[in-house]
C-alpha positions in Angstrom: -22.0 32.3 48.7 -18.9 32.6 46.0 -19.9 35.4 43.2 -18.9 34.7 39.5 -19.0 37.4 37.1 -21.3 36.7 33.7 -18.1 36.0 31.5 -16.7 33.8 34.2 -19.8 31.5 34.2 -19.7 31.5 30.3 -16.3 30.2 30.5 -17.3 27.5 33.3 -20.5 26.6 31.8 -18.7 25.9 28.5 -16.0 24.0 29.9 -18.4 21.8 31.5 -20.2 21.3 28.6 -17.3 21.1 26.4 -14.6 19.5 28.2 -14.3 16.4 26.5 -14.3 17.8 22.9 -11.5 20.7 23.4 -8.4 21.3 25.8 -8.8 24.5 28.0 -6.5 26.7 26.1 -8.9 26.3 22.9 -11.7 27.7 25.1 -9.8 30.2 26.9 -8.7 31.7 23.5 -10.9 30.5 21.0 -8.3 28.8 19.1 -8.4 25.7 17.4 -5.6 24.2 19.2 -4.6 20.6 18.9 -2.6 18.5 21.5 -0.6 16.8 19.0 2.7 14.8 18.6 4.2 14.0 15.9 7.7 12.6 14.0 8.9 14.0 11.0 11.9 12.3 9.1 13.9 11.8 6.0 15.5 8.1 4.6 18.9 9.1 2.4 19.3 5.7 0.9 15.5 5.4 0.0 15.3 8.8 -0.4 11.8 9.0 1.1 10.3 11.9 3.8 7.8 11.0 6.1 5.5 12.2 8.6 3.6 10.5 11.7 1.0 12.1 13.8 -1.5 11.8 16.4 -3.8 14.1 17.8 -7.0 14.0 20.1 -8.9 15.9 17.5 -10.4 14.5 14.3 -8.6 14.5 10.7 -5.6 15.7 12.2 -3.9 14.6 8.6 -5.7 17.3 7.0 -3.6 20.4 8.1 -0.1 18.8 9.6 1.5 16.9 7.0 3.0 18.8 4.1 5.5 16.9 1.9 7.5 17.6 -1.4 10.1 15.0 -2.6 13.7 16.4 -3.3 12.4 19.6 -1.4 11.7 18.8 2.2 8.9 18.3 4.5 7.1 20.2 7.5 4.8 19.2 10.3 2.7 22.2 11.6 1.1 21.3 14.8 -0.6 22.8 18.1 -2.5 26.4 16.8 -2.2 25.1 12.9 -0.9 27.8 10.1 -0.1 26.0 6.7 1.8 29.2 5.9 4.5 27.5 7.7 4.9 24.7 4.7 3.7 27.0 1.8 6.0 29.6 2.5 8.6 27.3 3.8 8.5 25.4 0.3 9.3 28.5 -1.7 12.3 29.7 1.0 13.6 26.5 0.4 13.3 26.8 -3.2 15.4 30.1 -3.1 18.4 28.1 -1.6 17.4 29.0 2.3 18.4 26.6 5.1 15.1 24.9 6.7 16.2 27.1 9.5 16.0 30.1 7.8 12.6 29.0 5.8 10.9 28.4 9.3 12.2 31.4 11.4 11.5 34.0 8.6 8.0 32.8 8.3 7.7 32.6 12.4 9.7 36.5 12.6 6.0 37.3 10.8 3.5 35.6 12.4 1.8 37.4 15.2 0.8 34.1 17.2 4.2 32.2 16.9 3.9 31.8 20.4 1.3 29.2 20.1 2.5 27.0 17.2 4.8 24.2 16.7 6.8 23.4 13.5 9.1 21.1 12.6 11.0 20.9 8.9 13.7 18.8 7.0 15.2 19.4 3.7 16.7 17.5 0.8 19.5 16.7 2.8 18.2 15.7 5.9 18.9 19.1 7.8 16.0 19.8 10.4 15.0 22.5 12.8 11.9 23.2 14.9 10.9 25.5 17.5 8.0 25.3 20.2 6.1 28.2 21.3 6.4 29.8 23.8 3.0 29.8 25.4 2.6 26.2 25.1 4.7 25.8 28.1 1.5 26.9 30.0 -0.8 24.0 29.0 -1.4 21.0 30.8 1.4 18.0 30.2 4.8 18.7 28.6 5.5 20.3 25.4 8.6 20.4 23.8 10.5 19.1 20.1 13.8 17.3 19.8 16.2 17.3 17.1 17.9 14.1 15.8 19.9 12.8 12.7 17.6 13.1 10.1 14.5 13.5 12.0 12.7 15.9 14.3 10.2 14.7 17.0 7.8 17.2 18.6 4.7 17.6 20.7 2.1 19.1 23.1 0.0 18.2 26.1 2.2 15.0 26.5 3.6 12.4 29.5 7.0 13.4 30.4 8.4 10.5 28.3 6.5 10.7 25.3 9.2 12.1 23.1 12.4 10.7 24.6 10.5 7.0 23.8 9.4 8.5 20.3 13.2 9.2 19.8 14.8 6.2 20.6 12.3 3.9 19.1 13.0 5.5 15.9 16.6 5.3 15.9 16.8 2.0 17.3 13.8 0.7 14.3 14.9 -1.1 11.4 12.8 -1.2 8.3 11.1 1.2 5.9 10.9 4.7 6.6 6.9 4.3 7.5 7.6 1.0 9.4 10.2 3.5 11.6 7.6 6.5 11.7 4.7 4.1 13.1 6.9 2.2 15.8 7.9 5.6 17.3 4.1 7.0 17.0 3.2 3.9 18.7 5.9 4.0 21.4 4.7 7.7 21.9 1.1 6.6 22.5 2.9 3.8 24.7 4.8 6.3 26.6 1.5 8.2 27.5 0.8 10.0 24.3 -1.6 13.0 24.7 -3.1 13.4 28.3 -6.2 14.5 27.0 -6.9 11.3 24.7 -6.6 10.3 21.0 -8.7 10.7 18.3 -7.1 10.7 15.1 -3.6 9.6 13.3 -1.7 10.1 9.9 1.4 8.8 8.5 2.5 10.1 5.0 6.0 8.9 3.1 6.5 10.3 -0.2 9.9 9.7 -2.2 11.7 10.7 -5.0 12.2 7.1 -6.5 8.5 6.2 -5.8 5.7 5.3 -8.2 2.0 6.9 -7.3 1.4 3.3 -5.9 4.4 3.0 -3.7 3.5 6.4 -2.2 2.0 6.2 1.3 -0.9 8.2 2.5 -2.8 6.4 5.2 -5.4 8.5 7.8 -7.8 7.3 10.7 -9.9 10.5 10.8 -12.1 9.6 13.7 -11.5 6.8 16.1 -11.2 5.4 19.8 -8.3 3.4 18.7 -6.7 5.9 16.1 -2.8 4.1 16.1 -4.2 0.8 16.2 -6.3 1.2 12.9 -3.1 3.0 11.3 -1.3 0.0 12.1 -4.2 -2.0 10.2 -3.8 0.3 7.3 -0.2 -0.2 7.2 -0.4 -4.0 7.5 -3.0 -3.8 4.5 0.2 -1.7 2.2 2.5 -3.9 2.8 0.4 -7.2 2.4 -1.1 -6.3 -0.6 2.9 -6.0 -1.7 3.6 -9.3 0.0 1.4 -10.9 -2.2 2.0 -9.5 -5.3 5.5 -10.9 -4.5 4.1 -14.0 -3.6 2.6 -14.1 -7.3 5.8 -12.8 -9.1 7.8 -15.4 -7.7 5.5 -18.3 -8.3 5.7 -17.2 -11.6 9.2 -17.7 -11.4 9.0 -21.0 -10.3 10.5 -20.3 -6.9 7.7 -21.9 -4.8 9.5 -21.9 -1.2 9.6 -18.0 -1.8 6.0 -17.5 -3.1 4.7 -19.9 0.0 6.6 -17.7 2.4 5.9 -14.3 1.1 2.1 -15.3 0.8 2.0 -16.6 4.4 3.5 -13.1 5.4 0.7 -11.7 3.0 -2.2 -14.0 5.0 -1.4 -12.2 8.3 -1.1 -9.0 7.3 -4.2 -8.9 5.4 -6.8 -10.3 7.7 -9.8 -8.4 7.2 -9.5 -6.4 4.1 -12.2 -9.4 2.2 -11.5 -7.6 -0.9 -7.9 -9.0 -1.4 -9.2 -12.5 -0.4 -9.8 -13.4 -4.2 -6.4 -13.1 -4.9 -5.3 -15.0 -1.8 -7.4 -17.9 -3.0 -5.8 -17.5 -6.4 -1.8 -17.2 -4.9 -3.3 -20.8 -2.9 -5.0 -22.3 -6.1 -1.5 -21.5 -8.5 0.6 -23.1 -5.1 -1.4 -26.2 -5.2 -3.1 -25.3 -1.9 -6.9 -26.1 -2.8 -7.6 -26.8 0.6 -6.1 -23.2 1.7 -8.2 -21.8 -1.1 -11.5 -23.0 -0.1 -10.5 -21.8 3.8 -10.6 -18.2 2.3 -13.2 -18.5 0.1 -15.2 -19.8 3.4 -13.7 -16.6 5.3 -14.9 -14.0 2.8 -18.0 -15.6 2.6 -17.9 -15.7 6.5 -17.3 -11.9 6.7 -19.3 -10.3 4.1 -22.2 -12.0 2.5 -21.8 -9.9 -0.6 -18.5 -11.3 -1.0 -20.5 -14.3 -2.6 -20.2 -11.9 -6.2 -16.8 -13.5 -6.6 -18.1 -17.2 -6.3 -18.6 -17.5 -9.9 -15.2 -17.1 -10.3 -14.3 -20.1 -8.5 -16.4 -22.3 -10.7 -13.8 -24.8 -11.2 -13.5 -25.5 -7.5 -17.4 -26.6 -7.5 -16.5 -30.4 -6.7 -14.0 -29.4 -4.2 -14.9 -30.8 -0.5 -16.2 -28.4 1.5 -17.3 -26.5 -1.5 -20.8 -28.0 -1.3 -23.5 -25.6 -1.8 -21.7 -23.1 -2.5 -21.3 -22.5 -6.0 -24.6 -22.9 -7.4 -24.0 -22.7 -11.2 -28.0 -23.2 -11.8 -28.4 -19.8 -11.1 -25.5 -18.2 -12.8 -25.9 -15.1 -15.4 -24.5 -14.6 -18.2 -22.2 -12.2 -16.3 -21.3 -15.2 -13.5 -20.3 -17.4 -16.8 -17.9 -14.5 -17.8 -16.4 -14.6 -14.5 -15.9 -18.1 -14.4 -14.2 -18.5 -17.5 -12.3 -15.5 -17.6 -10.6 -17.0 -13.8 -9.9 -20.4 -15.9 -8.0 -18.0 -18.8 -6.3 -16.2 -16.0 -4.8 -19.5 -14.7 -4.1 -20.7 -17.9 -6.7 -23.7 -18.3 -7.2 -22.7 -22.0 -8.5 -25.4 -23.4 -11.3 -25.6 -20.0 -12.3 -22.0 -21.4 -12.7 -23.5 -25.1 -14.9 -26.6 -23.8 -17.2 -24.7 -21.0 -17.4 -21.2 -23.4 -18.8 -24.1 -26.7 -21.1 -26.1 -24.4 -22.8 -22.8 -22.9 -22.7 -21.1 -26.7 -24.6 -24.4 -27.6 -27.3 -23.8 -24.7 -27.6 -20.3 -26.3 -25.9 -18.5 -23.1 -23.9 -16.3 -25.4 -22.0 -12.8 -25.2 -19.6 -10.7 -27.1 -17.2 -11.3 -24.0 -17.8 -14.7 -23.8 -16.8 -14.9 -27.5 -13.5 -12.7 -26.9 -12.4 -15.2 -24.2 -12.7 -18.2 -26.7 -10.8 -16.3 -29.2 -8.0 -15.2 -26.8 -8.2 -18.9 -25.5 -7.7 -20.3 -29.2 -5.1 -17.5 -29.5 -3.0 -18.7 -27.0 -3.2 -22.4 -28.2 -1.8 -20.8 -31.3 -5.1 -21.9 -33.0 -5.4 -18.5 -35.1 -8.3 -19.3 -37.6 -10.6 -20.2 -34.8 -9.2 -17.4 -32.9 -10.2 -15.2 -35.6 -13.5 -16.3 -36.1 -14.7 -16.0 -32.4 -13.1 -12.3 -32.0 -14.9 -11.4 -35.0 -18.2 -12.8 -33.6 -17.4 -10.9 -30.5 -17.0 -7.6 -32.8 -20.5 -8.1 -34.6 -22.3 -8.8 -31.1 -20.7 -5.4 -29.7 -18.9 -3.4 -32.2 -16.9 -1.3 -28.7 -15.5 -4.8 -27.5 -12.1 -3.1 -27.7 -10.5 -5.8 -26.4 -11.4 -8.4 -29.0 -10.9 -5.8 -31.5 -7.1 -5.2 -30.3 -6.6 -9.0 -30.2 -7.9 -9.5 -34.0 -6.1 -6.4 -35.2 -2.4 -8.1 -33.8 -3.5 -11.2 -35.4 -4.6 -9.9 -38.7 -1.2 -7.5 -38.7 
């Protein structure tokens, strides 16, 4: 019978228990090694830097992505060491090249053979290295430098990096869209031989406001790249929806309907956005489609019913039977109903409904504010002041009523 040393028995036992959680180099070296692949790139026209990455471990976006717009970006994988980015940015600030910035950190790193690092500077110059120890791991470990981008990874199927590179170079669209297509191509080419568990995509630009920055992360999933695609769709779907509403306000109904159709396909499943989709359909005269999305929201999420009072004005529309139960409305519900009518520019309906509610002793500071605001929009200043003053009497902290009243009296 074959005899094993105690240390080898321990390794074999631990390997059997943990084989699905870690890769063999991690077990033998007691290092937090991840089989990972990433793409780092720069979009010169948009002035954006971005990184997309996937791994078989959890929350890959936590330690592998570092971007400072107008300075550069670093992707740090395998045995992750944040110093490559933190010190690398400082060296870039000193005027050193991206190669110098990475190499100088590497020269002071005793475990550089376990690292994989790529970097890009403010002008799109790139550099990367793959630690020499990575070649002994299962699968393929390497990197490829392209124009304004780098792909790299370890423990990969053979065609992963070439597929990522080819896809990125041949893709059109925003930097984020191109990065994600590249990541998908890498996964479709075999990805990591040990599987997949998390993915992330970050894009930051020197011209971007906070709401235009992209920071998407799937920290633990059987289909992380698929879920990352869903998050990307939500990001751009909300933009398309806003574009639809803007086009409608400008009277461009053909463009508005086109953008809305695209938004609908991208926002499927994010029922928090369904109310805005309903409003878009209402403003475009698509009441049947609006009702469809109301029912969809209720079917997907019972708590979506909190939005129903806002659509009180649809109570008599076919298909809404039994959905709008105004007999059980609270004062807050009526405020939602009035607020939506006002948002749709139906101020005379707001005034008529609100005055009827007040006659029934359904009253509040905010309700009076809404009536006052509607009279303001209808250019009836005296009546507007009356209801705004009453709103403030009921609640001295009603800042919206006070601001509008000050505007009327100034």
